[in-house]
Each structure stands twice: as structure tokens, then as C-alpha cells.
N, C-alpha and C positions, 0 to 999 in steps of 0.2 A: 349333778354331773351333766355337763353339756356334751361330752365327748362320746356319747353312746353311738353316734353315727360312725365312729371309727371302728366299732366292734360288732355292730349289728348290720347285716346285709340282707338283701332280697335279690335272688337270682333265679330266673325261671328254670334254670338247669339244675338247681339244688333245692331239694325239699319242696318241689312244686311251687317255688317262688314264695314260700312262707318265710317270715323273718327268722333268721338263725344267726348264731355266733360265727363271725368271720373265720374261715379256715376249718370249720367243723360242720357237722350235720345235726347239731344240737339246736332244736327249735327254742325260740324265746318262750313260747307257750309252755313247753315242757318244764323249763326252769321255773316259770311262774307257778305252774300247777304244783310242783314239788314244794316250793316255799309256802304256797297257800295251804297245803296239807300239813304244814308244820315241820317239814324237814329243815334242819339248820343249813346255813351256808356251807359248813364243813361237810355235811352229809351230801349235799348236792355236788360239791367239788370232788368228793370221793367217788360218787356214782358216775360222774362224767369227768374222767381224768384229763381230758383235752381242754377243759375249762380252766380259767384263772379267776381269782377273786374279782378282778376288775370286770370280768364278763357278767358276773352276778350284779355288780353295781350298775353296769350299762343296761342290763335287763330291767332293773327296777326304775332307772331313769326313763327308759323307753316307755314303760307302762305308765309312769306318772304323766309323761307328756301326752300319751293317748287319752288318759282320763280327763285331761283338760279340754279335749276336742270332742269327746264322745260321752254319752251318758246312757244309763239304763233307767227307764221310767219305773218308779215304785208306786204301788197303790197308795192312796191318801191315808188309809188306815191299814195297819198290819193286823191280821186276824190273831186273836188270842189263842 
């Protein structure tokens, strides 16, 4: 999805300038946190009724784009 820019905004006057879904105060990070914890798309949409399914798609597309530009260094060996 390339249209995430239509749904995700940054405004210094809203949520301290953190990325959120346009027209809401739902942070992109909150949606990602919920999905990472195993909540289904339907559960996220139920918890945040102002969201639409396309907002979740946009959040995932945004996260994918960020992952191409940023990385987390991992140790050479993972302790057992």
C-alpha cells in the first residue's frame, strides 16, 4: 500500500507530533503494539471504533517503509 500518507499524519498540535491516524488521536505505535501483542485486526478495530480497516493497512505499510530505512543492531550470537 503506497497510500499510507493519506491516512497517517504528524501534527505538533495533535499527540505531541507523533504519527497518528488522520482525524483521530490514535497513535500508529498503539496500533502496532496491539498487533504485535497478538490482537487481531477485528479486535483493534473494536477497541478503537474511529478506525477503519484501511487505517490498519496504512499502519502496516508505514511500519514496513520505516523498516527499510532504519534497523536495530543484533548481537552476532544470540545467547542460549
